[in-house]
C-alpha positions in Angstrom: 18.7 28.8 3.2 15.0 29.5 2.6 12.6 27.4 4.6 8.9 27.1 4.0 6.0 25.6 5.9 6.7 22.1 4.5 9.6 21.8 7.0 7.0 21.0 9.6 5.5 18.0 7.7 6.3 14.3 8.0 5.8 13.3 4.4 9.2 12.7 2.7 7.8 14.2 -0.5 6.8 17.4 1.2 10.0 17.7 3.1 12.0 17.4 -0.2 10.5 20.8 -1.0 10.9 22.4 2.4 13.8 24.6 1.1 12.4 25.7 -2.2 12.1 29.5 -2.5 8.4 28.8 -3.2 6.3 29.6 -0.1 4.6 26.2 -0.2 1.8 25.3 2.2 0.5 21.8 2.8 -3.0 20.9 1.8 -5.4 22.2 4.5 -7.4 25.0 5.9 -4.5 27.3 6.5 -3.8 27.4 2.7 -7.5 27.6 1.8 -8.1 30.5 4.2 -5.1 32.4 2.8 -6.4 32.0 -0.8 -9.8 33.3 0.3 -8.3 36.2 2.3 -5.9 37.3 -0.4 -8.3 36.5 -3.2 -5.7 34.4 -5.1 -6.0 31.2 -7.1 -4.3 28.1 -5.8 -1.5 26.4 -7.6 -1.7 22.7 -6.5 1.4 20.6 -7.2 0.8 16.8 -6.6 3.5 14.1 -6.6 5.4 11.6 -4.5 8.9 11.3 -3.2 10.3 8.7 -5.6 8.8 10.4 -8.8 11.5 11.1 -11.4 9.7 13.8 -13.3 8.7 15.4 -10.0 12.4 15.8 -9.2 13.0 17.3 -12.7 10.2 19.9 -12.4 11.4 20.8 -8.9 14.9 21.4 -10.1 13.9 23.3 -13.2 11.1 25.4 -11.8 10.5 25.2 -8.0 14.2 25.9 -7.2 14.2 28.9 -9.6 14.0 32.2 -7.8 12.2 34.0 -10.7 9.5 31.3 -10.9 9.1 31.4 -7.1 8.5 35.1 -7.2 5.6 34.7 -9.6 4.1 31.8 -7.6 4.4 33.6 -4.3 3.0 36.9 -5.6 0.1 35.6 -7.8 -0.9 32.3 -6.3 -1.2 30.3 -3.1 1.2 27.4 -3.8 0.2 24.0 -2.2 2.2 20.8 -2.2 0.4 17.5 -1.8 1.7 13.9 -1.4 -0.6 11.8 -3.5 0.3 8.7 -1.5 -0.9 10.4 1.7 -4.0 11.8 0.1 -5.1 9.7 -2.8 -8.6 11.1 -2.4 -7.5 14.6 -3.3 -5.2 13.3 -6.1 -8.0 11.2 -7.6 -10.4 14.2 -8.0 -7.9 16.4 -9.7 -6.5 13.6 -11.8 -9.9 12.9 -13.1 -10.1 16.6 -14.1 -6.6 16.6 -15.8 -7.4 13.3 -17.7 -10.8 14.6 -18.8 -9.4 18.0 -19.9 -6.1 16.9 -21.5 -6.6 13.3 -22.4 -3.8 12.0 -20.2 -2.5 12.2 -16.6 0.5 11.5 -14.5 2.9 13.1 -11.9 3.9 15.7 -11.2 0.4 16.9 -11.5 -0.1 20.7 -11.8 -3.6 22.1 -11.2 -4.9 25.6 -10.8 -7.9 26.0 -8.5 -10.2 28.8 -7.4 -10.2 29.6 -3.6 -13.3 27.3 -3.5 -11.0 24.4 -4.7 -12.6 24.2 -8.1 -10.1 23.4 -10.9 -9.9 25.6 -14.0 -6.6 24.5 -15.6 -4.3 21.6 -15.2 -1.6 19.4 -16.7 1.3 17.2 -15.6 5.0 18.1 -16.1 5.6 21.6 -17.6 9.1 22.5 -18.8 10.5 25.8 -17.6 10.4 27.4 -21.1 8.0 27.1 -24.0 9.2 24.6 -26.5 7.7 22.8 -29.5 4.3 24.3 -29.0 4.2 23.2 -25.3 3.7 26.0 -22.9 6.6 26.7 -20.5 5.8 26.9 -16.8 6.9 30.6 -16.5 4.7 31.7 -19.4 1.8 29.7 -18.1 2.0 31.3 -14.6 1.9 34.8 -16.1 -1.0 33.9 -18.5 -3.1 32.4 -15.7 -2.4 35.2 -13.3 -3.6 37.7 -15.9 -6.7 35.6 -16.6 -7.6 35.5 -12.9 -7.3 39.3 -12.7 -8.9 40.3 -16.0 -11.4 37.4 -16.7 -12.4 36.4 -13.3 -16.0 35.6 -14.1 -15.1 33.3 -17.0 -12.5 31.5 -14.9 -14.9 30.9 -12.0 -17.7 29.9 -14.3 -15.3 27.4 -15.9 -14.4 26.0 -12.5 -18.1 25.6 -11.5 -18.9 23.8 -14.8 -16.0 21.5 -14.3 -17.2 20.4 -10.9 -20.6 19.4 -12.3 -18.9 17.4 -15.0 -16.6 15.7 -12.5 -19.6 14.8 -10.4 -21.3 13.1 -13.3 -18.1 11.2 -14.2 -17.3 10.0 -10.7 -20.6 8.4 -9.6 -22.0 5.3 -11.4 -25.8 5.3 -11.8 -27.9 2.7 -9.9 -28.3 -0.5 -11.9 -30.3 -3.7 -12.1 -27.9 -5.4 -14.5 -27.2 -8.9 -13.1 -23.6 -10.0 -12.8 -23.4 -13.1 -14.9 -20.9 -15.7 -16.2 -20.9 -13.9 -19.6 -19.8 -10.7 -17.8 -17.1 -12.5 -16.0 -15.8 -13.9 -19.4 -16.0 -10.6 -21.3 -12.6 -9.2 -20.2 -10.7 -12.3 -21.4 -11.4 -11.4 -25.0 -10.2 -7.9 -24.6 -7.0 -9.0 -22.9 -6.6 -11.6 -25.6 -6.7 -9.0 -28.3 -4.1 -6.8 -26.6 -1.8 -9.6 -25.6 1.8 -9.4 -26.9 2.4 -12.9 -28.0 6.2 -12.3 -28.5 7.2 -10.4 -25.3 4.2 -11.0 -23.0 2.2 -8.2 -21.4 -0.6 -6.2 -22.9 -0.4 -3.4 -25.4 2.6 -1.6 -26.6 5.4 0.2 -24.8 5.7 1.5 -22.1 4.7 -1.7 -20.4 3.4 -1.9 -16.8 3.0 -5.1 -14.9 -0.6 -4.5 -13.8 -0.9 -7.7 -11.7 -4.7 -7.4 -11.3 -4.9 -8.6 -15.0 -2.9 -11.7 -14.1 -5.2 -12.3 -11.1 -8.2 -12.3 -13.3 -6.7 -14.4 -16.1 -5.6 -17.1 -13.6 -9.1 -17.3 -12.2 -10.6 -17.4 -15.7 -8.2 -20.3 -16.5 -9.4 -22.0 -13.3 -13.1 -21.6 -13.9 -13.1 -22.2 -17.7 -10.0 -24.6 -18.0 -8.8 -22.1 -20.6 -5.1 -22.9 -21.4 -4.7 -19.7 -23.4 -5.4 -17.6 -20.3 -2.7 -19.4 -18.4 -0.3 -19.1 -21.3 -0.8 -15.3 -21.4 0.1 -15.2 -17.7 3.1 -17.5 -17.8 4.6 -15.8 -20.9 4.2 -12.4 -19.2 5.8 -13.6 -15.9 8.7 -15.3 -17.7 9.4 -12.3 -19.9 9.3 -9.9 -17.0 11.6 -12.0 -14.8 14.1 -12.3 -17.6 14.1 -8.6 -18.4 15.9 -5.6 -16.9 12.7 -4.7 -15.1 13.6 -7.5 -12.8 16.5 -6.7 -10.5 18.7 -9.7 -11.4 21.0 -9.3 -8.4 18.8 -8.0 -5.6 15.4 -9.3 -6.4 12.2 -7.4 -6.8 10.8 -5.4 -9.7 11.2 -1.9 -11.0 8.1 0.1 -11.8 7.7 -0.4 -15.5 9.5 -1.0 -18.8 9.9 1.8 -21.3 10.2 -0.7 -24.1 8.1 -3.6 -25.3 10.4 -6.4 -24.1 10.8 -5.5 -20.4 14.4 -4.6 -20.9 14.9 -0.9 -20.0 13.0 -0.1 -16.8 12.0 3.0 -15.0 14.1 2.0 -12.0 11.8 3.1 -9.2 10.7 0.2 -6.9 7.2 0.4 -5.3 6.0 -1.8 -2.4 2.6 -2.4 -4.0 4.3 -3.9 -7.1 6.4 -6.3 -5.0 3.3 -7.5 -3.1 1.1 -8.1 -6.1 3.8 -9.7 -8.3 4.9 -12.0 -5.5 1.3 -13.4 -5.3 1.2 -13.7 -9.1 4.4 -15.7 -9.2 3.2 -17.8 -6.3 -0.1 -18.6 -8.0 1.7 -19.5 -11.2 3.9 -21.8 -9.2 0.9 -23.5 -7.7 -0.5 -24.2 -11.1 2.6 -25.0 -13.1 5.0 -26.1 -10.4 7.7 -24.3 -12.4 10.5 -23.7 -9.9 11.5 -20.4 -11.6 8.2 -18.9 -10.4 9.0 -19.8 -6.8 12.6 -18.5 -7.2 11.3 -15.1 -8.4 8.8 -14.9 -5.5 11.5 -15.7 -3.0 13.7 -12.9 -4.6 10.9 -10.4 -4.1 10.5 -11.4 -0.5 14.2 -11.2 0.1 14.3 -7.7 -1.3 11.4 -6.5 0.8 12.8 -8.0 4.0 16.2 -6.6 3.4 15.5 -3.1 2.0 11.9 -2.2 2.7 11.2 -3.4 6.2 11.3 -1.1 9.2 12.5 -2.3 12.7 8.8 -2.2 13.7 7.9 -4.8 11.2 6.0 -2.4 8.9 7.0 -2.0 5.3 8.3 1.2 3.6 6.7 2.6 0.5 9.3 2.8 -2.2 12.9 3.4 -3.5 13.7 6.1 -6.0 14.7 5.6 -9.6 17.5 8.2 -9.3 20.7 7.9 -7.2 24.1 9.5 -7.2 26.3 8.2 -10.1 29.2 6.2 -8.5 31.6 7.7 -11.1 30.3 11.2 -10.6 28.6 11.5 -7.2 27.6 15.2 -7.8 25.3 13.9 -10.5 22.2 11.8 -9.9 21.1 9.6 -12.7 18.2 7.3 -13.5 19.2 3.7 -12.6 22.8 4.7 -11.6 22.7 2.2 -8.7 21.8 -0.7 -10.9 23.9 -0.3 -14.2 27.4 -1.6 -15.0 30.4 -1.1 -17.2 31.7 -4.3 -18.6 35.2 -3.6 -17.3 33.9 -3.3 -13.8 32.1 -6.7 -14.1 35.1 -8.4 -15.6 37.4 -7.0 -12.9 35.1 -8.4 -10.2 34.4 -11.8 -11.7 37.7 -12.7 -13.4 37.5 -16.0 -15.3 33.7 -16.3 -14.7 33.1 -12.9 -16.4 32.8 -14.2 -20.0 30.0 -16.7 -19.4 28.3 -14.3 -17.0 28.4 -11.5 -19.6 26.9 -13.8 -22.3 24.1 -14.9 -20.0 23.2 -11.4 -18.7 23.6 -9.6 -22.0 26.7 -7.5 -21.1 28.3 -5.7 -24.0 31.7 -3.8 -24.1 30.1 -0.5 -25.2 26.9 -0.9 -23.2 23.7 -2.7 -24.2 21.2 0.1 -24.3 20.7 1.3 -27.9 17.9 3.8 -27.3 19.0 6.2 -24.6 17.6 9.7 -25.3 18.9 11.2 -22.1 22.4 9.6 -22.1 21.8 8.0 -18.7 23.1 4.5 -19.8 25.9 5.5 -22.1 28.6 2.8 -22.1 26.8 0.8 -19.4 24.7 -2.3 -19.1 21.4 -3.2 -17.7 21.5 -6.8 -16.6 18.9 -9.1 -18.2 18.7 -12.8 -19.0 19.9 -13.0 -22.6 20.3 -16.8 -22.0 17.5 -17.7 -19.5 18.5 -21.3 -19.5 21.6 -20.4 -17.7 20.0 -18.2 -15.1 20.9 -20.4 -12.1 24.5 -21.0 -13.0 26.1 -18.0 -11.3 25.2 -17.7 -7.6 28.8 -16.7 -6.5 29.2 -14.2 -9.4 25.8 -12.6 -8.6 26.8 -12.4 -4.9 30.1 -10.6 -5.8 28.3 -8.1 -7.9 25.6 -7.6 -5.3 28.2 -6.9 -2.6 30.0 -4.4 -4.9 26.7 -2.7 -5.8 25.8 -2.4 -2.1 28.7 -0.1 -1.6 27.4 2.4 -4.1 25.3 5.4 -3.0 21.7 4.1 -2.6 18.6 5.5 -4.1 16.4 7.6 -1.8 14.1 5.4 0.4 10.6 6.7 1.1 10.2 5.5 4.7 6.5 6.4 4.8 4.3 3.5 5.9 1.0 3.2 4.2 -1.8 1.0 5.5 -3.2 -0.1 2.1 0.2 -1.0 0.6 1.2 -2.8 3.8 -2.1 -4.8 3.6 -1.1 -6.0 0.1 2.4 -7.0 1.4 1.1 -8.8 4.4 -1.2 -10.8 2.2 1.8 -11.7 0.0 3.9 -12.9 2.9 0.9 -14.9 4.3 0.5 -16.5 0.9 4.3 -17.0 0.6 4.2 -19.0 3.8 1.2 -21.0 2.8 2.8 -22.0 -0.6 6.6 -22.1 0.2 6.4 -23.0 4.0 9.2 -20.5 4.9 8.7 -19.4 8.5 10.4 -16.0 8.0 7.5 -15.1 5.7 4.9 -15.9 8.4 6.9 -14.0 10.9 7.1 -10.9 8.6 3.3 -11.0 8.1 2.6 -11.3 11.8 5.0 -8.6 12.9 3.5 -6.2 10.4 -0.1 -6.9 11.5 0.9 -6.4 15.1 2.4 -3.0 14.3 -0.8 -1.8 12.6 -3.1 -3.2 15.3 -0.9 -1.6 18.0 -0.1 1.8 16.3 -2.6 2.5 13.6 -6.0 1.1 14.8 -8.4 2.0 17.6 -10.6 -1.1 18.1 -13.1 0.8 20.4 -14.0 3.4 17.7 -13.1 1.4 14.6 -10.8 4.2 13.4 -7.8 3.3 11.3 -5.0 5.7 10.2 -3.5 5.7 6.7 0.0 6.9 7.2 2.8 6.3 9.7 6.0 8.4 9.3 8.7 9.6 11.7 6.8 8.3 14.8 3.5 9.8 13.8 0.3 8.0 12.8 -1.9 10.4 10.8 -4.5 10.9 8.0 -7.8 9.1 8.6 -7.8 5.9 6.5 -9.7 5.5 3.2 -11.7 2.6 1.8 -8.6 0.9 0.4 -6.8 1.0 3.7 -9.7 -0.7 5.5 -10.3 -3.2 2.7 -6.7 -4.2 2.2 -5.8 -4.5 5.8 -8.9 -6.6 6.5 -8.0 -8.8 3.5 -4.5 -9.3 4.9 -6.0 -10.3 8.3 -8.3 -12.8 6.5 -5.4 -14.2 4.5 -3.5 -14.7 7.8 -6.5 -16.4 9.4 -6.7 -18.8 6.5 -3.0 -19.5 6.9 -2.6 -20.0 10.6 -6.2 -20.2 11.8 -5.8 -17.8 14.7 -9.3 -16.6 15.4 -8.2 -13.0 16.4 -7.3 -12.4 12.8 -10.8 -13.2 11.6 -12.4 -11.3 14.5 -10.4 -8.1 13.6 -11.1 -8.5 9.9 -14.8 -8.6 10.6 -14.5 -5.5 12.8 -12.6 -3.6 10.2 -15.1 -4.6 7.5 -18.1 -3.5 9.5 -16.3 -0.2 10.2 -15.7 0.3 6.5 -19.3 -0.4 5.7 -20.5 2.2 8.2 -18.0 4.8 6.9 -18.0 4.3 3.1 -21.0 2.4 1.8 -23.5 4.1 -0.5 -26.5 2.3 1.0 -28.9 3.8 -1.6 -27.1 3.0 -4.8 -24.5 0.4 -3.8 -20.8 0.4 -3.9 -18.4 2.3 -1.7 -17.1 5.9 -1.6 -13.3 6.2 -1.2 -13.7 8.8 1.6 -15.9 9.4 4.6 -18.8 11.8 4.3 -17.4 14.2 6.8 -14.3 15.0 4.6 -14.6 18.8 4.3 -11.7 19.5 2.0 -13.0 17.6 -1.0 -15.2 18.8 -3.9 -17.0 15.4 -4.1 -16.9 11.9 -2.9 -15.8 9.4 -5.5 -16.3 5.7 -6.0 -13.0 4.4 -7.3 -13.5 1.6 -9.8 -10.3 1.4 -11.8 -8.0 -1.5 -11.1 -4.7 -0.1 -12.3 -1.3 -0.4 -10.7 -3.2 -1.1 -7.5 -6.6 -2.7 -7.2 -9.4 -0.3 -6.4 -10.9 -0.1 -2.9 -14.3 -1.2 -4.3 -12.8 -4.3 -6.0 -10.9 -5.4 -2.9 -13.9 -4.6 -0.6 -16.4 -6.5 -2.7 -14.2 -9.6 -2.8 -13.5 -9.3 1.0 -17.3 -9.1 1.7 -17.9 -12.3 -0.3 -15.1 -14.2 1.5 -16.4 -13.1 4.9 -20.0 -13.9 4.0 -18.8 -17.4 3.1 -16.9 -17.8 6.3 -19.3 -16.2 8.7 -22.7 -16.7 7.2 -23.5 -13.0 7.8 -26.0 -12.0 5.1 -25.1 -8.3 5.7 -21.8 -8.9 4.0 -23.3 -10.8 1.1 -26.0 -8.2 0.5 -23.4 -5.4 0.5 -21.2 -7.3 -2.0 -24.2 -8.0 -4.3 -25.1 -4.3 -4.3 -21.6 -3.4 -5.2 -21.4 -5.9 -8.1 -24.7 -4.6 -9.4 -23.7 -0.9 -9.4 -20.5 -1.5 -11.3 -21.9 -4.1 -13.7 -22.9 -1.7 -16.5 -19.4 0.0 -16.5 -17.7 -3.4 -16.5 -20.0 -4.5 -19.4 -19.0 -1.4 -21.4 -15.3 -1.6 -20.4 -14.5 -4.9 -18.9 -10.7 -4.4 -18.9 -10.9 -1.5 -16.5 -11.8 -3.6 -13.5 -10.2 -7.1 -13.6 -10.1 -7.3 -9.8 -13.8 -6.6 -9.6 -14.2 -9.5 -12.0 -12.2 -11.6 -9.6 -14.9 -10.8 -7.0 -17.6 -11.5 -9.6 -16.0 -14.9 -10.2 -16.2 -15.7 -6.5 -19.9 -14.8 -6.4 -20.6 -17.2 -9.3 -18.5 -20.1 -7.9 -19.4 -22.7 -5.3 -16.2 -22.8 -3.3 -15.2 -25.8 -1.4 -14.6 -25.7 2.3 -12.5 -28.3 4.0 -12.5 -27.9 7.8 -10.6 -30.0 10.2 -11.8 -29.9 13.7 -9.0 -30.9 16.1 -7.7 -30.5 19.6 -4.9 -28.3 18.3 -3.1 -27.5 15.1 -0.3 -30.1 14.8 1.8 -31.6 12.1 -0.8 -34.1 11.1 -3.4 -31.4 10.5 -0.9 -29.3 8.6 0.0 -32.2 6.4 -3.6 -32.9 5.4 -4.3 -29.2 4.7 -1.1 -28.8 2.7 -2.1 -31.7 0.5 -5.4 -30.1 -0.4 -3.7 -26.6 -0.8 -1.1 -28.0 -3.2 -3.4 -27.3 -6.2 -4.5 -23.8 -7.2 -8.1 -23.4 -5.8 -8.6 -19.6 -5.6 -12.2 -19.7 -4.3 -11.8 -22.6 -1.8 -11.1 -22.5 1.9 -9.0 -25.0 3.9 -9.1 -24.5 7.6 -8.0 -26.1 10.8 -10.2 -25.3 13.8 -8.9 -26.2 17.2 -11.2 -26.6 20.3 -10.0 -23.2 21.7 -10.5 -21.5 18.3 -14.0 -22.9 17.9 -15.1 -21.2 21.2 -13.5 -17.9 20.1 -15.1 -18.0 16.7 -18.7 -18.5 17.9 -19.6 -14.7 17.9 -18.4 -14.1 14.3 -18.5 -17.4 12.6 -21.2 -19.6 14.3 -21.3 -22.1 11.4 -17.5 -22.9 11.7 -17.7 -22.9 15.5 -20.7 -25.3 15.4 -18.8 -28.0 13.5 -18.2 -30.6 16.3 -15.1 -32.7 16.8 -15.9 -36.4 16.9 -12.9 -38.5 17.7 -9.4 -37.2 17.4 -9.8 -35.4 14.1 -13.0 -34.7 12.1 -12.9 -33.6 8.5 -15.9 -31.7 7.0 -16.3 -31.0 3.3 -18.8 -28.3 2.8 -20.4 -26.1 0.1 -22.8 -23.2 0.8 -23.0 -24.1 4.5 -24.1 -27.7 3.6 -21.6 -30.4 4.6 -21.1 -34.0 3.6 -21.0 -36.6 6.3 -17.9 -35.9 8.4 -14.9 -38.2 8.2 -13.7 -39.2 11.6 -10.0 -40.0 12.1 -9.0 -41.7 15.3 
């Protein structure tokens, strides 16, 4: 069996290609030096381990000996895991989107030995078809172009880099962030809202929880019932659809249709984290128990299937898995779909009402199935949502039967940013639902990162842990999301070490990533030598951008600590992105969440007490019961007050008078304290 250099890598995605006949090298100086020495262009293939079309292109092209011969002879082939190196992925994705009008994975980019792109795209079929170039023909054409038209190719690459530089860096701005700017995105989302099925735009539909975050805060600030209605309709439709795992909890990646019925069956950690928070916040507002049930299902799925023994959370589960009826064939969603006869056999007399409730049909319930993956089978969805809670024993029987099927591939890679999102979700889950296992999950995960991924003496954080190795210097989103998770834990259990570490991580991020001259934050450190340019990521897509999370974090810390360095940094960030948000408000809903915080006057309720006991918890829970996204409710014990003095002198200086003392404050100005006992 052929083995290439990827066999030495830890990334599950890279290891999936370790036995291709292609002589892959990982992204790094060894590959760059080979390209310079042999004077060959680089073929850069970017993907991730649970990517369906990455698997397809690998099988069709990268496992093909004839294709491998051309790649090995004419190019230096490099494989890159986009989840390990989002900085590299972001640069070349910008090129592919600008040059082709679309992007996605697998991403296929051809570079000069100086790493300048000159041609790119996404998935290429092996043979030319319907006017689309086949991969084999494309390789031969680009190899000839490199040999015969070198000057034109290199000139094109140099020109592209200048264009990318202009696209990637927003210009300095004095445009003030205003309430009108905060409101502008609402009208865009209102125009694109699907009033029948929920969500925004046409198929395929992605959940994009950052939009829901913004709309709930717009509802809160403007008392706009329409904004809340858009969120609740979307959440209800998603939870009723096949995109929601009706048996095991959690959500698949996206829906290929407009009604959330046929999913792309991949499950990503970052979706679980953000959607859990969206359902929790909807529950806080509406008190609809369905929202709490869906959130609990997400948490159950993550604890059961995505949690490592260390307490950290794995990245994803694949869409594909071996077909239980034909194990030699892997199919999209094979783990999740059902024949009616199998359900009826397992459930007996309960089958008929179950089938009606979950849309099960004798010949299968998927009408549009271009690849024949679902022929004769059913995707479970709530055809009768009013009966959703009637079948606990039936669902348990089906879940147990499903658990004996071959499972989808699990990407066991641990990523700091995605874990930060999940830790925040578990902290919020405990605060809202008061389930101790959620708090335990958040604390265990944080302990893992502080023990294994973070050096407090240098401020250095690592991005990826896999197979016993912590590696890849962390990016802006890693620092920002882990610090936010620590802050969420502090506001949940009031342990001062969480605030202290959040402050330390934030200061390290400012030192490493801030553009002091223009404002905002680069995604990477200045010392990164393998990048064409440093970019400021500002798009809140499937994940919130590092700039959006960092800006909101800075405002929260400024409010808690009184440190004007944090506030000034946040204001510079809001200012630099304001023109782009004004022009395209829907691109950055999470940055608008931060803008909303900067415009609000959040309430602080602080209880000074000897220790955090049931009485303090009861008072705080009463105030937390309503949705107050910009308010802070804290219990500060005598011991915590002493520890907080170096980082939050205002909080530490609130004296305890009597047994308990309640302070209601705004902008570091407090009403007369209320003394209890």
